[in-house]
N, C-alpha and C positions, 0 to 999 in steps of 0.2 A: 231355134224358135220356140215359144212358150207354147202352149198349149191353151187353147181356152176353155175357159167349162162353161157349161151348162149353167145361168141362172136356176136355183130349184124354186124362187118366187116368184117367177115368169110362167103362167099355164102356158105348155108349148101342145099343140095340136098339127097335128098333120106337117110335121117338121117344120111350122111356124111357130113364132111367137106372138101372143097375144097380150096386150097389157091395157089397163083402161086409161092409162095416162097418154097413148097417142095413137094415132090414126092407124088402121091395119097396113095402111101402105107403105107407112113408117115402119111399122111392126116389119113387115116382110124385107125392108131394107135392110134391117136392120140381121135380121136372119141370116142374109145372103152374105153381110159382111164377116159373122160370125162362121160360117159356114169355111171361111179362106184362114190361110193361116195367118196369126197375128201381125200388124203390122204391113199388110198388104193389100189393105182396102180404106177408100174412105169414102162416107157417103154425104151425100146432100140432100140436107133436111134443114127448113128455114123453122118449122114450129119449134117452141123452146123446149116443149114437153118430150118431143122425139128425140132432140139434140143431147137434152139431158140424159136420155135412158142409155143414148147410144157411146156417151163421155163415161157412163157408169160402168158400161162395158170396154172401155179403152180404145173405142173406134175412134179414130179420126174422122172430123166432121167439118164441114165445109156450105155455104149456104149460097145462095143465089148471087148476093153480092160478090162474093168470093170467085164464083165462077165467069162472072162477067169480066173483072179484074183479070184473070185468067185469060178471056178471049181476047181482052184488051193487051194483054202485055205478050201474046202471041200472034198479033195481027189477023185473028178471026175476025174482030171486028175494029170498025172506023172509029169509033166511039162508045166508051162508056157510059158518057153522061147521055147520049143519046136512048141507050137502054132503059137508065134511070127513069129518064124522064116517060118514056112509053111505059113502064113497070108502074110508075106514080096515077097516070093515067087510068090506071084499072083500079081493082081492088083489092091489089098485093101492096104491102107495103114494108118498108126497109127505114129504119130509122135515118136520119138526116145527120148523125154523128158516123154511121158506118158509109153511107153514101159520099161522104167528104172522104175519109180514110182511103176510101178505095180509089175515088179520084186523084188523090194526092199521089198515091203510090204508084198509078200510071202516068204521070204529068199531066192531069185534065185539072181544070178548075170548077 
């Protein structure tokens, strides 16, 4: 497996990366993924900046919508649509296109 290289343009402190484009929790998530062998981890990040940085490092990224689709496909939840409706009633936002794609992939409308 290829060895990961630490990016020289990101300030690292106490083993954690800190980048002004993403939140500390996302930075820590990316740092943990970088500590694993390449291709062995996936991070769950919804924020665009954090997703972009993870992608720059070659880390596989999924978001809440993908997690909901996974849960539905594996019988962990009864309805993906109900989960999206609950999220929509909060301040969490996922685009209608993403929701429709996930619902279609799991056989819901």
